[in-house]
C-alpha positions in Angstrom: -10.9 9.1 -65.6 -9.6 5.7 -66.4 -6.3 6.6 -64.7 -8.2 7.8 -61.6 -10.2 4.5 -61.4 -7.0 2.5 -61.8 -5.3 4.4 -59.0 -8.4 4.0 -56.8 -8.5 0.3 -57.5 -4.9 -0.1 -56.7 -5.4 1.9 -53.4 -8.4 -0.3 -52.5 -6.3 -3.4 -53.2 -3.6 -2.1 -50.9 -6.1 -1.4 -48.1 -7.6 -4.8 -48.4 -4.2 -6.5 -48.1 -2.9 -4.2 -45.3 -2.2 -5.8 -41.9 -2.7 -4.5 -38.4 -0.2 -5.6 -35.9 0.8 -4.6 -32.4 1.8 -5.6 -28.9 -0.6 -6.2 -25.9 0.9 -5.4 -22.5 -0.1 -5.2 -18.9 -1.0 -1.5 -18.2 0.5 -1.8 -14.7 3.8 -3.4 -15.4 4.4 -3.1 -19.1 4.9 -6.9 -19.4 3.8 -8.5 -22.7 0.6 -10.5 -22.4 0.6 -13.9 -24.2 -2.7 -15.4 -25.1 -4.8 -12.2 -25.4 -7.6 -12.4 -27.9 -7.6 -9.7 -30.6 -10.7 -9.3 -32.8 -11.3 -7.1 -35.8 -12.8 -8.5 -39.0 -10.8 -11.6 -38.1 -9.4 -12.7 -34.8 -6.0 -13.9 -33.4 -4.2 -14.4 -30.1 -0.9 -12.8 -29.0 2.3 -14.9 -28.9 4.8 -15.2 -26.1 6.0 -11.7 -26.7 2.6 -10.2 -26.7 2.7 -9.6 -30.5 -0.3 -10.1 -32.9 -1.1 -9.6 -36.5 -4.6 -9.2 -38.1 -4.5 -10.1 -41.8 -7.6 -7.9 -42.6 -7.8 -4.2 -41.7 -10.6 -3.0 -39.3 -11.6 0.4 -38.0 -12.3 -1.0 -34.6 -10.6 -3.9 -32.7 -11.4 -5.5 -29.4 -8.7 -7.0 -27.1 -9.6 -9.3 -24.2 -7.9 -11.6 -21.8 -8.9 -13.4 -18.6 -8.1 -11.2 -15.6 -8.1 -7.9 -17.5 -10.7 -5.4 -18.6 -11.7 -5.7 -22.3 -10.5 -2.8 -24.5 -12.2 -1.6 -27.7 -10.3 1.0 -29.8 -9.8 2.5 -33.2 -7.1 0.9 -35.4 -5.5 4.2 -36.4 -2.0 2.9 -37.0 -0.5 -0.2 -38.6 1.3 -1.0 -35.3 -0.6 -0.6 -32.0 0.6 -0.7 -28.4 -2.4 -1.7 -26.3 -2.1 -1.7 -22.5 -4.9 -3.7 -20.6 -6.0 -2.8 -17.2 -6.3 -5.5 -14.6 -9.8 -6.5 -13.6 -11.0 -7.1 -10.0 -14.4 -8.3 -11.1 -13.6 -12.0 -10.7 -11.1 -12.2 -7.8 -9.9 -15.7 -8.7 -8.9 -14.5 -12.1 -7.2 -11.3 -10.9 -3.5 -11.1 -12.1 -1.2 -10.0 -9.3 2.4 -8.7 -9.3 3.3 -10.2 -6.0 6.5 -12.3 -6.0 7.1 -11.1 -9.6 4.7 -13.9 -10.6 2.3 -12.1 -12.9 0.0 -14.9 -12.1 -3.7 -15.2 -11.3 -4.5 -15.0 -7.6 -5.6 -18.7 -7.7 -2.1 -19.6 -8.7 -0.2 -17.4 -6.2 1.4 -19.3 -3.3 1.1 -16.6 -0.7 -1.3 -14.4 1.2 -2.1 -11.4 -1.0 -4.9 -8.8 -0.9 -5.8 -6.9 -4.1 -7.6 -3.6 -3.6 -8.8 -2.3 -7.0 -10.4 0.9 -8.0 -13.8 -0.1 -6.7 -12.3 -0.8 -3.3 -10.5 2.5 -3.3 -13.8 4.3 -4.2 -15.6 2.9 -1.2 -13.7 5.4 0.9 -14.5 9.1 1.3 -11.6 10.3 -0.9 -9.9 12.0 2.0 -8.6 9.2 4.2 -7.1 5.9 3.1 -7.9 4.2 6.4 -11.2 2.6 5.5 -9.6 1.4 2.2 -6.6 -0.4 3.8 -8.8 -1.8 6.6 -10.7 -3.8 4.0 -7.8 -6.3 3.9 -7.8 -9.2 6.4 -4.6 -9.2 8.5 -4.1 -5.5 8.2 -4.9 -2.8 10.6 -4.5 1.0 9.9 -5.0 3.5 12.8 -5.0 7.2 12.5 -4.1 10.2 14.6 -5.9 12.6 12.3 -6.3 12.9 8.5 -3.2 11.8 6.6 -1.3 10.7 9.8 -1.4 6.9 10.0 0.0 3.8 11.7 -0.1 0.6 9.7 0.3 -2.9 11.1 0.5 -6.0 8.8 0.2 -9.1 10.9 1.3 -7.1 13.9 4.4 -5.6 12.2 4.0 -2.4 14.3 3.5 -4.4 17.5 2.7 -2.3 20.6 3.8 0.9 18.8 2.6 3.9 21.0 2.5 6.5 18.2 2.1 6.8 14.4 5.3 4.9 13.6 5.1 2.1 11.1 7.5 -0.8 10.8 8.2 -4.2 9.5 7.1 -3.9 5.9 8.3 -2.4 2.6 6.7 -0.3 0.0 7.1 -0.1 -3.8 5.5 2.6 -5.9 5.0 1.7 -9.6 7.7 -1.0 -9.2 10.1 1.5 -7.8 11.5 1.0 -4.2 9.9 3.7 -2.1 10.8 2.8 1.5 14.0 4.3 3.0 16.9 2.0 3.9 15.4 1.2 7.3 11.9 2.1 8.5 8.8 2.6 6.4 7.5 5.6 4.5 4.1 6.6 5.7 1.0 6.0 3.6 0.2 9.6 4.5 2.5 10.4 1.6 -0.2 9.2 -0.8 -3.4 10.8 -2.0 -5.9 7.9 -2.3 -7.4 9.6 -5.4 -4.1 9.2 -7.3 -3.9 5.4 -6.9 -5.3 2.7 -9.2 -4.7 -0.3 -7.1 -2.9 -1.7 -4.0 -1.5 -5.2 -3.5 -0.7 -6.2 0.1 1.6 -9.2 0.6 0.9 -10.3 4.1 3.8 -12.0 6.0 7.5 -12.4 5.0 8.1 -11.9 1.3 11.8 -12.6 1.8 12.7 -14.2 -1.6 12.3 -11.0 -3.6 11.8 -8.0 -1.5 14.3 -8.4 1.4 13.5 -9.8 4.8 10.7 -7.6 6.0 8.6 -9.7 8.4 5.4 -7.7 8.0 5.1 -7.9 4.3 5.0 -5.6 1.3 2.8 -2.9 -0.1 2.8 -2.6 -3.9 1.1 0.7 -5.0 0.2 1.6 -8.6 -0.7 5.1 -9.7 -3.8 5.9 -11.8 -3.0 6.3 -15.4 -4.4 7.1 -18.8 -5.3 4.1 -20.9 -5.1 4.2 -24.7 -7.6 6.5 -26.3 -8.3 8.4 -23.0 -7.8 12.1 -23.0 -9.6 13.9 -20.2 -9.4 16.6 -17.5 -11.4 16.5 -14.3 -12.1 18.6 -11.3 -13.5 17.3 -8.0 -14.6 19.4 -5.1 -15.6 17.9 -1.7 -16.7 19.3 1.7 -17.5 17.6 5.0 -17.7 17.9 8.7 -15.2 19.9 10.8 -14.6 22.3 7.9 -13.0 19.5 5.8 -12.6 20.5 2.1 -10.7 19.0 -0.8 -10.1 20.0 -4.4 -8.5 17.5 -6.8 -7.6 18.1 -10.4 -6.6 15.3 -12.8 -5.3 15.3 -16.4 -5.0 12.1 -18.5 -3.4 12.1 -21.9 -2.7 9.1 -24.1 -1.2 8.5 -27.5 0.0 5.6 -29.6 3.1 5.2 -27.5 2.6 7.4 -24.5 0.4 7.7 -21.4 0.6 10.7 -19.1 -1.3 11.2 -15.8 -1.1 14.3 -13.7 -2.9 15.1 -10.4 -2.9 17.8 -7.7 -4.9 17.8 -4.5 -5.3 20.4 -1.8 -6.8 19.1 1.4 -7.7 21.0 4.6 -9.5 20.0 7.8 -9.9 21.4 11.2 -10.1 17.9 12.7 -12.5 16.4 15.2 -10.4 17.4 18.2 -9.3 20.9 19.0 -5.9 21.6 17.4 -5.8 18.3 15.5 -5.9 20.1 12.1 -4.6 18.7 8.8 -3.4 20.5 5.7 -1.9 18.6 2.7 -0.9 19.2 -0.8 -0.2 16.3 -3.2 1.1 16.6 -6.7 2.0 13.6 -8.9 2.9 13.1 -12.6 3.2 9.5 -13.9 4.1 8.9 -17.5 4.8 5.8 -19.6 6.5 5.6 -22.9 6.1 2.4 -25.0 8.8 1.2 -27.4 8.8 -1.9 -29.6 10.3 -4.0 -26.7 10.4 -1.6 -23.8 8.3 0.4 -21.4 9.8 3.4 -19.6 7.9 4.9 -16.7 8.7 8.3 -15.1 7.4 9.4 -11.8 7.5 12.9 -10.2 5.9 13.8 -6.9 5.5 16.7 -4.5 4.2 16.4 -0.9 3.5 19.0 1.8 1.7 18.0 5.0 1.1 19.7 8.3 -0.8 18.0 11.1 -1.8 19.4 14.5 -1.2 17.6 17.8 -3.9 17.5 20.5 -2.2 15.0 22.8 -3.3 11.6 24.3 -6.2 11.7 26.8 -7.0 9.6 29.9 -10.3 7.9 30.3 -11.5 10.7 32.7 -10.5 13.4 30.1 -12.4 11.5 27.4 -15.5 11.4 29.5 -15.1 15.1 30.3 -14.6 16.3 26.7 -13.3 13.9 24.0 -12.6 16.9 21.7 -10.3 18.8 24.1 -6.6 19.4 23.4 -3.8 19.1 25.9 -1.5 21.1 23.7 -1.0 24.8 23.2 -1.5 26.0 19.6 1.5 25.0 17.4 2.6 24.5 13.8 2.1 20.8 14.1 4.3 18.4 12.2 4.8 17.0 8.8 7.2 16.8 5.8 7.7 18.8 2.6 9.5 16.8 -0.1 9.8 16.2 -3.8 10.9 13.1 -5.6 11.6 11.7 -9.1 11.9 8.1 -10.2 12.3 6.1 -13.4 11.7 2.5 -14.3 12.6 0.7 -17.6 11.5 -2.7 -18.6 13.1 -4.2 -21.6 12.0 -7.5 -23.2 14.9 -9.0 -25.1 13.0 -12.0 -26.3 10.4 -14.5 -24.9 13.0 -15.8 -22.4 14.8 -12.7 -21.1 13.6 -9.5 -19.5 15.3 -6.8 -17.5 13.7 -4.2 -15.2 15.8 -1.4 -13.7 14.5 1.5 -11.5 15.8 4.4 -9.5 14.2 7.0 -7.2 15.5 10.1 -5.4 13.6 12.0 -2.8 14.6 15.2 -1.0 12.8 16.0 2.3 13.7 19.6 2.8 11.0 21.0 5.1 9.9 18.6 7.8 9.1 20.1 11.2 7.8 18.8 14.5 6.5 21.1 17.1 4.6 20.2 20.3 3.8 22.4 23.3 2.0 21.9 26.5 2.3 24.0 29.8 5.2 21.8 31.0 6.9 20.5 27.9 7.8 21.5 24.4 9.6 20.2 21.3 10.9 22.2 18.4 12.5 20.0 15.7 13.4 20.4 12.1 14.5 17.6 9.8 16.3 17.5 6.4 17.0 14.3 4.6 17.2 12.4 1.4 16.5 8.9 0.1 18.1 7.3 -3.0 16.9 3.8 -4.2 18.1 1.5 -6.9 16.7 -1.9 -8.0 17.6 -4.2 -10.9 15.6 -7.4 -11.7 16.4 -10.0 -14.4 13.8 -12.5 -15.4 14.4 -15.7 -17.3 11.5 -17.9 -18.6 11.8 -21.2 -20.4 10.3 -24.7 -20.7 12.4 -27.5 -19.5 10.6 -30.4 -21.0 7.2 -30.6 -19.2 8.4 -28.1 -16.6 7.7 -24.4 -17.1 10.3 -22.4 -15.3 10.7 -18.7 -14.3 13.8 -17.5 -12.6 14.1 -14.0 -11.1 17.3 -12.5 -9.6 18.7 -9.1 -8.9 19.8 -6.6 -6.3 18.4 -3.6 -4.5 20.5 -0.7 -3.0 19.1 2.1 -0.8 20.9 5.0 0.9 19.0 7.2 3.4 20.5 10.1 5.3 19.2 13.0 7.4 19.8 15.5 10.1 17.5 16.6 12.9 17.8 20.0 14.6 16.3 20.4 18.1 15.8 23.9 19.5 15.2 25.3 23.0 11.7 26.8 23.2 11.4 28.0 19.6 13.1 27.9 16.1 14.7 31.3 16.8 16.2 30.0 20.1 19.6 28.3 20.7 20.2 24.9 19.2 20.0 22.1 21.7 21.1 19.2 19.6 22.1 18.3 16.0 21.9 14.6 15.2 22.7 12.9 11.9 22.0 9.4 10.7 22.9 7.5 7.5 21.6 4.0 6.7 22.7 1.9 3.7 20.9 -1.3 2.8 22.0 -3.8 0.1 19.8 -6.7 -0.8 20.6 -9.5 -3.2 17.7 -11.8 -4.1 16.8 -14.8 -6.3 13.8 -16.9 -6.8 12.8 -19.9 -9.0 9.2 -20.8 -9.9 8.5 -24.1 -11.5 5.2 -25.4 -12.9 4.7 -29.2 -13.2 1.9 -30.8 -15.2 -0.1 -27.6 -15.0 -1.2 -28.5 -11.4 1.9 -28.1 -9.2 3.8 -24.9 -8.7 7.0 -24.8 -6.7 8.6 -21.5 -5.6 11.9 -21.3 -3.9 14.1 -18.3 -3.3 16.1 -16.3 -0.8 17.6 -12.9 -0.1 20.7 -11.6 1.6 20.1 -8.4 3.5 22.9 -6.1 4.8 22.4 -2.8 6.7 25.0 -0.3 7.7 24.2 2.5 10.2 26.2 5.7 10.9 24.7 7.8 13.7 26.4 11.0 14.9 25.7 13.8 17.4 27.4 17.0 16.2 27.2 18.9 19.4 28.4 16.5 22.1 30.1 15.2 19.8 29.7 11.5 19.6 29.6 8.8 16.9 28.1 5.3 16.6 28.1 2.7 13.8 26.6 -0.7 13.4 26.2 -3.4 10.8 23.4 -6.1 10.7 22.8 -8.8 8.1 20.8 -11.8 7.5 20.0 -14.6 5.0 16.2 -15.1 4.5 14.9 -18.1 2.5 11.4 -18.8 1.3 9.9 -22.0 -0.2 6.2 -22.6 -1.2 4.3 -25.3 -3.0 0.9 -24.8 -4.6 -1.5 -27.5 -5.9 -4.2 -26.7 -8.4 -6.9 -29.1 -7.2 -9.3 -28.1 -10.0 -9.3 -25.3 -12.6 -10.9 -23.0 -9.9 -9.5 -24.4 -6.7 -6.0 -24.4 -5.2 -4.1 -24.9 -2.0 -0.6 -23.9 -0.9 1.9 -24.3 1.9 4.9 -22.1 2.5 7.8 -21.6 4.9 9.8 -18.4 5.1 12.3 -16.6 7.4 11.8 -12.9 8.1 14.2 -10.2 9.2 13.4 -6.7 10.5 16.3 -4.4 10.8 16.1 -1.6 13.3 15.3 1.9 12.2 18.1 4.4 12.7 16.0 6.2 15.3 15.8 2.9 17.3 19.5 3.4 18.3 18.8 6.9 19.6 17.5 7.5 23.2 15.5 10.5 24.2 18.3 11.6 26.6 21.0 11.7 23.9 22.6 8.3 24.6 22.8 5.5 22.2 20.8 2.2 22.4 23.8 0.2 21.2 22.4 -3.2 22.3 19.4 -3.2 20.1 19.1 -6.3 17.9 17.2 -7.0 14.6 14.1 -9.1 14.8 14.4 -12.5 13.3 11.8 -15.3 12.9 10.1 -17.9 10.7 6.7 -18.1 9.3 4.8 -21.3 8.4 1.6 -20.9 6.4 -1.1 -22.8 4.6 -3.8 -21.4 2.3 -6.8 -22.3 0.3 -8.6 -20.5 -2.6 -11.6 -21.5 -4.6 -14.0 -19.9 -7.1 -17.4 -21.6 -7.1 -20.9 -21.4 -8.7 -19.7 -20.2 -12.1 -17.1 -17.9 -10.4 -19.7 -16.0 -8.5 -18.4 -17.1 -5.1 -14.8 -16.7 -4.2 -13.1 -18.0 -1.0 -9.6 -17.2 0.3 -8.3 -18.6 3.6 -4.8 -18.4 5.1 -3.6 -19.7 8.4 -0.1 -19.1 9.8 2.2 -19.3 12.8 5.2 -17.0 13.2 7.9 -17.3 15.8 9.9 -14.1 16.4 13.1 -13.6 18.3 14.2 -10.2 19.6 11.0 -8.6 18.5 11.4 -4.8 18.6 9.1 -3.4 21.3 8.9 0.2 22.6 9.4 1.1 26.2 7.8 4.4 27.1 9.1 7.3 29.2 6.6 10.1 30.1 8.1 13.5 30.7 4.5 14.9 31.0 0.9 13.7 31.0 -0.2 12.9 27.5 3.4 13.0 26.2 5.2 9.7 25.5 8.8 9.3 24.4 9.8 5.8 23.4 13.0 3.8 23.6 13.2 0.5 21.8 13.9 -2.9 23.5 14.0 -6.5 22.3 11.1 -8.6 23.6 12.9 -12.0 23.5 10.4 -14.3 21.9 6.9 -13.7 20.5 4.6 -16.2 19.0 2.1 -15.0 16.4 -0.9 -17.2 15.3 -3.5 -16.1 12.9 -6.3 -17.0 10.5 -7.3 -14.7 7.6 -10.4 -15.4 5.6 -12.2 -13.6 2.8 -15.5 -14.5 1.1 -16.8 -12.6 -1.9 -20.1 -13.2 -3.7 -20.9 -11.5 -7.0 -24.7 -11.4 -7.0 -24.9 -9.7 -10.4 -21.9 -9.1 -12.6 -22.1 -7.0 -15.8 -25.9 -7.3 -15.8 -28.2 -5.8 -18.5 -31.1 -4.9 -16.2 -31.5 -2.1 -13.7 -28.8 -3.4 -11.4 -25.5 -3.7 -13.4 -23.3 -5.0 -10.6 -24.0 -6.1 -7.0 -21.8 -8.0 -4.6 -21.0 -8.6 -1.0 -17.6 -9.3 0.8 -16.9 -10.6 4.3 -13.4 -10.6 5.8 -12.4 -12.2 9.1 -9.1 -12.0 11.0 -8.2 -14.0 14.1 -5.0 -13.1 16.0 -3.4 -14.8 18.9 -0.1 -13.0 19.7 1.7 -13.9 22.9 5.0 -12.9 24.6 6.9 -16.2 25.1 9.9 -14.6 26.7 9.9 -10.8 27.5 11.8 -9.5 30.5 12.5 -5.8 30.3 12.7 -2.6 32.4 9.8 -0.1 32.9 9.7 3.3 34.4 6.5 4.7 35.9 8.1 7.9 37.1 9.7 6.5 40.2 12.7 5.0 38.5 13.4 1.9 36.5 12.3 -1.5 37.7 12.3 -5.1 36.2 9.2 -6.3 34.5 8.4 -9.8 33.2 5.6 -10.0 30.6 6.2 -13.6 29.6 2.9 -15.3 28.8 1.0 -12.0 28.3 -0.8 -11.0 25.1 0.8 -8.4 22.9 -1.0 -5.1 23.3 -2.5 -3.4 20.2 -3.6 -6.7 18.6 -7.3 -7.3 18.0 -8.1 -11.0 18.5 -11.1 -10.8 16.2 -11.8 -8.4 13.3 -14.8 -8.6 11.0 -15.2 -6.4 7.9 -18.2 -6.5 5.5 -18.9 -4.6 2.3 -22.0 -4.3 0.1 -21.8 -2.7 -3.4 -24.7 -1.9 -5.7 -24.2 -0.3 -9.2 -27.1 0.4 -11.5 -27.4 0.9 -15.2 -28.8 4.5 -14.9 -25.7 5.4 -12.9 -26.8 5.3 -9.3 -24.6 3.4 -6.8 -24.5 2.6 -3.1 -21.8 1.1 -0.9 -21.8 0.1 2.8 -18.9 -0.9 4.9 -19.1 -2.3 8.4 -16.2 -2.9 10.8 -16.0 -4.9 14.0 -12.9 -4.8 16.2 -12.5 -7.1 19.2 -11.1 -6.0 22.6 -7.4 -5.3 22.7 -5.0 -4.9 25.5 -3.3 -1.5 26.1 -0.4 -2.5 28.3 2.2 -5.2 28.3 0.9 -6.6 31.6 -2.6 -6.8 30.2 -4.0 -4.8 33.1 -5.9 -2.3 30.9 -7.8 -3.0 27.7 -10.0 -1.2 25.2 -13.5 -2.6 24.6 -14.7 -4.0 21.3 -16.6 -1.7 19.0 -18.3 -1.5 15.6 -18.3 1.1 12.8 -20.6 1.7 9.8 -19.8 3.8 6.8 -22.3 4.5 4.0 -21.9 6.2 0.6 -24.3 6.8 -2.3 -23.9 8.6 -5.6 -24.7 9.1 -9.3 -22.0 8.6 -12.0 -23.0 9.1 -15.6 -22.0 10.5 -18.9 -24.3 13.6 -19.2 -23.3 14.5 -22.7 -21.0 13.2 -25.4 -17.9 14.4 -23.7 -19.0 15.2 -20.1 -19.0 12.8 -17.2 -20.6 13.6 -13.8 -20.1 12.0 -10.4 -22.0 13.4 -7.5 -21.9 11.6 -4.1 -22.5 11.9 -0.4 -21.6 9.7 2.6 -21.5 9.3 6.3 -18.7 7.8 8.3 -19.3 6.2 11.7 -23.1 6.3 11.0 -23.9 4.9 14.5 -21.8 7.5 16.3 -19.7 4.9 18.1 -17.2 6.3 20.6 -13.8 4.9 19.9 -10.1 5.9 19.6 -8.6 6.3 16.1 -5.2 5.6 17.6 -4.3 4.1 20.9 -1.1 4.9 22.8 0.0 1.7 24.4 1.7 1.4 27.8 1.4 5.1 28.7 2.5 5.6 32.3 -0.2 8.2 33.0 -3.0 6.2 31.4 -3.3 8.6 28.5 -4.1 5.9 26.0 -6.8 7.6 23.9 -7.0 9.7 20.8 -10.8 10.0 20.3 -12.1 9.8 16.7 -15.1 11.6 15.3 -18.6 10.4 15.9 -21.0 10.5 12.9 -19.5 12.8 10.3 -20.7 13.7 6.8 -19.2 14.5 3.4 -20.4 15.2 -0.1 -18.7 16.0 -3.4 -19.0 16.5 -7.1 -16.6 15.6 -9.9 -16.9 16.8 -13.5 -14.8 15.2 -16.2 -14.4 16.4 -19.8 -13.2 13.9 -22.5 -11.5 15.4 -25.5 
């Protein structure tokens, strides 16, 4: 008995002297977090490498840091890896990844929008349109579900169809866009995302010269201690139905997220159906100094085409289709990517990533009584990026230097058939594009109140375009040096102002060199320009009110503008031309007021947000050729407004979350009149939309969580076009969108 008591006493002594240590990281990036507070029986803060040690053991510890959600967890091991999720509760304190800064939004010298999980959940879970359109300076149009056109500060100027352009996309820090052109946001299921950052305007110092900006997307993930499986079923108007399954698994050094969604809809218009399957796996593995992320994705989409309508046809029947039944269009692809971030010490870090995607099943079919297209496409995309970060204090100056390179190779072949896929081959065209970008940026903080950012990128694009039947071959090389400099002043702890100057560079897409008649558009030039911007941010009234304002002027040379040819009414085929000079002026403002935040009464959270965008886009020099069916003729649009640009946009949100679990959100959108043609002869009137959503989200048992909801889009039944086809020779500008439409769903999650 005495021996047993002695052993017990020694064991108790060992426990009382044991230590708990670990590392606190950013759940999104894996970067170590310095200055995080860790509380057990005692408390401490993390050092420059995110490391901490608690001298006394504790069964539960709490980790908190400004800009992040507080985490409470069991101290089951002597060394813990704790990944904190970024918070969007206090916008001024939000930590953003933009420009590799890992800084609060108040300390970021550029126009950046952060759309967190609450913003994503305002939507209906089917379309990402109403999520993206919450950002000032950004406009997303849609042909039907999962077929979109995105314009960031006019980056898709006057595009007649669902083509995107002028911006780049990164997914979990992995380059996702092809070498030239932009991957569609239709590739993403909104339910699989955790947050989106939108850099508005040239981000030329680190992401290449894209003039429109950058989209940084992060997948949902399992945080430490979370193990769950959930199933969500949803149904809505026009036989829309969705089933989403998610699995989240976490361990001491791992986090695994898996998701699969099956979506089908008959669409508002006859023949404008949508069918999509999304599958994603995102896993992170934590080492003592590294975080390795692995991404695997599968995507299948088919979208029906109904054709553009004239005003008379819309008045006759907005739901009619001009097309004969067809298989529609859309890709089928799979991809795999990996990213590794290794922290050598408090000064040096390296991030390396690669992604490969194989598009093996994309088709495009379109048939009307006079015209038909049967096309298949096979292609691949290989991306690589390496970034080195160096941080040090040079006396009173805090410095951070980032440099690296990005290399992307994209290739594909399109097969066109005569009247059906079993008919003779009309054409076989191939294209390969290689882009190489070298970049560097320095960020220097002076006296805790001035932050200077200076950097540049060198962008080189090589094109190889081949017709295998004619045969013919064409190659081209374009390159550009794009600098960026910005200066931010912290006026007070909660107020800042900045000014920036940057040069942008938009390389042509490989398809821009191809004309519809099989000839090459060899004279096409890249868009170049500069952007001057000032901004102001402030968090007031105990951080309840947040104001974010940016004003800019961009001057573009050789802006890429489509010129349309119409082989049949409602069918537009484009050829790119350079528009000489375009001046873009804009103001983007956002005001957020948190009425109640983390309240203890009936209402737990309540807030309102108002976004306003002003655009003044003008052709300063645009002389081109147009063809209205009677042959080409000269056209001078100098001094005209750029079509497809809303001069005024206003977006408002109201969110109410209650302690019992009930919630309500409302989103209102106002879009000002926009021109439909280069000569400004035709325009589309201003209109407003109202979306409402209400639900109940609550733990109904120890391990079960229920979310039941219902909503209505376009509650006022406004008649509008989801996507406008600009400069159509037949006046077929319109793709009518649904009037009031309804949805409801139920999600059940089991925690184990």
